[in-house]
C-alpha positions as CSV (number, residue, x, y, z in Angstrom):
1,M,0.0,0.0,0.0
2,V,1.3,3.5,-0.9
3,D,1.1,6.2,1.8
4,L,1.8,9.8,1.1
5,L,3.5,12.2,3.5
6,R,3.4,16.0,3.2
7,T,6.7,17.4,4.5
8,N,9.4,19.9,3.5
9,S,12.9,19.7,2.0
10,D,14.5,19.0,5.3
11,N,13.1,15.5,5.3
12,P,16.0,13.0,5.0
13,D,14.0,10.6,2.8
14,F,13.4,13.4,0.3
15,K,17.1,14.3,0.3
16,K,18.0,10.6,-0.5
17,L,15.4,10.4,-3.3
18,V,16.7,13.7,-4.8
19,L,20.2,12.2,-4.9
20,L,18.9,9.3,-7.0
21,L,17.0,11.7,-9.2
22,D,20.0,13.8,-9.8
23,Q,22.1,10.7,-10.7
24,D,19.4,9.8,-13.3
25,L,19.2,13.3,-14.7
26,R,23.0,13.6,-14.9
27,I,22.9,10.7,-17.4
28,R,19.8,11.8,-19.3
29,D,20.8,15.5,-19.5
30,G,24.4,14.8,-20.5
31,D,26.3,18.1,-21.3
32,D,23.2,20.1,-20.4
33,H,23.0,18.8,-16.8
34,A,24.9,21.8,-15.2
35,F,22.4,24.2,-16.8
36,Y,19.4,22.4,-15.4
37,A,20.9,21.6,-12.0
38,Q,21.2,25.3,-11.1
39,F,17.4,25.5,-11.0
40,N,16.9,22.3,-8.9
41,K,18.2,23.3,-5.5
42,I,16.1,21.8,-2.7
43,D,16.9,24.1,0.2
44,K,13.8,25.8,1.6
45,I,11.1,23.9,-0.3
46,N,8.1,24.0,2.0
47,H,5.8,21.7,0.1
48,V,7.2,18.2,-0.5
49,V,5.2,14.9,-0.9
50,I,7.0,11.6,-0.3
51,A,5.4,8.2,-1.3
52,F,6.1,5.3,0.9
53,N,5.5,1.6,0.0
54,D,5.7,-0.6,3.1
55,D,7.4,2.2,5.0
56,I,10.1,2.6,2.3
57,A,10.4,5.9,0.5
58,V,9.9,5.2,-3.2
59,G,9.0,8.5,-4.7
60,C,8.7,12.3,-4.3
61,G,7.7,15.6,-5.7
62,A,7.5,19.2,-4.6
63,I,5.8,22.5,-5.4
64,K,7.2,26.0,-5.2
65,Q,5.4,29.3,-5.6
66,Y,6.2,30.6,-9.1
67,A,3.8,33.6,-9.3
68,D,0.6,34.7,-7.8
69,G,-1.8,31.8,-8.2
70,V,0.8,29.6,-9.9
71,M,2.8,26.7,-8.3
72,E,5.7,25.1,-10.1
73,V,6.0,21.3,-9.8
74,K,9.6,20.3,-9.1
75,R,11.7,17.2,-8.2
76,M,9.3,14.5,-9.4
77,F,10.9,11.1,-9.0
78,V,10.0,7.4,-8.4
79,K,12.6,4.8,-7.9
80,P,13.0,2.5,-10.9
81,E,11.9,-0.6,-9.0
82,A,8.6,1.1,-8.0
83,R,7.7,2.5,-11.4
84,G,4.6,1.4,-13.3
85,K,2.4,1.3,-10.2
86,G,0.8,4.7,-10.4
87,I,2.9,6.2,-7.7
88,A,4.0,9.2,-9.7
89,S,0.3,10.0,-10.5
90,K,-0.6,9.8,-6.8
91,I,2.3,12.2,-5.9
92,L,1.3,14.6,-8.6
93,F,-2.3,14.6,-7.7
94,E,-1.5,15.2,-4.0
95,L,0.8,18.1,-5.0
96,E,-2.1,19.6,-7.1
97,I,-4.5,19.3,-4.2
98,W,-2.0,21.0,-1.9
99,A,-1.4,23.8,-4.4
100,K,-5.1,24.4,-4.6
101,E,-5.5,24.4,-0.8
102,L,-2.8,27.1,-0.8
103,G,-5.0,29.3,-3.1
104,N,-3.4,28.6,-6.4
105,L,-5.2,28.3,-9.7
106,S,-2.7,26.4,-11.8
107,C,0.5,24.3,-11.8
108,I,3.4,24.6,-14.3
109,L,6.4,22.5,-14.8
110,E,9.4,21.9,-16.9
111,T,10.8,18.5,-18.0
112,G,13.2,17.4,-20.7
113,F,12.6,15.6,-23.9
114,Q,15.0,12.9,-22.6
115,Q,12.4,12.0,-20.0
116,P,9.6,10.5,-22.1
117,E,8.1,8.8,-19.1
118,A,7.6,12.2,-17.4
119,I,6.0,13.7,-20.5
120,A,3.6,10.7,-20.7
121,L,2.7,11.2,-17.0
122,Y,2.0,14.9,-17.5
123,H,-0.1,14.3,-20.6
124,K,-2.1,11.6,-18.8
125,S,-2.6,13.9,-15.8
126,G,-4.2,16.7,-17.9
127,Y,-1.2,19.0,-18.4
128,I,-0.9,20.7,-21.8
129,R,2.3,22.0,-23.5
130,T,2.8,25.7,-23.0
131,E,5.5,28.2,-24.1
132,N,8.7,27.7,-22.3
133,Y,8.7,30.0,-19.3
134,G,11.3,31.8,-17.3
135,Q,14.8,30.4,-17.4
136,Y,13.6,27.7,-19.9
137,A,12.6,30.2,-22.6
138,G,14.5,29.4,-25.8
139,I,15.9,26.1,-24.4
140,E,15.4,23.5,-27.1
141,N,15.6,20.4,-24.8
142,S,12.9,21.8,-22.4
143,A,9.2,21.0,-22.5
144,C,7.0,23.1,-20.3
145,F,3.5,22.2,-19.3
146,I,0.5,23.9,-17.5
147,K,-2.7,22.7,-15.8
148,S,-5.6,24.5,-14.2
149,I,-6.3,23.0,-10.8
């Protein structure tokens, strides 16, 4: 059974999962990794969701305020051995609920074209492609998405 925990970026399980995420992204991003890594710091993230399967942390995601009424989804990850079980969808849905509870109207996010699993998740979850925003404007390997919540 999957249990979700709302926490923050000080959580040690979140920090361990992010290390695994960054290892995966380092491979997928290749030469572009340093560019993306600068936008993925985890200090002072107040809204983190961790998924536990039999008390073992298997996935995570976070939201950060991007603009008035808009939360940015960050640091989505599920361990490879736990994939294909709907855990990422549960994390994302919980983040959307939390964002709405905080008074937001939409969620945005950025992912890379080297992450087809993530793109499929976001499409399946009702996100639509949008113009690359902020630091991702003009970046060819970035795909940005938005969803009204």
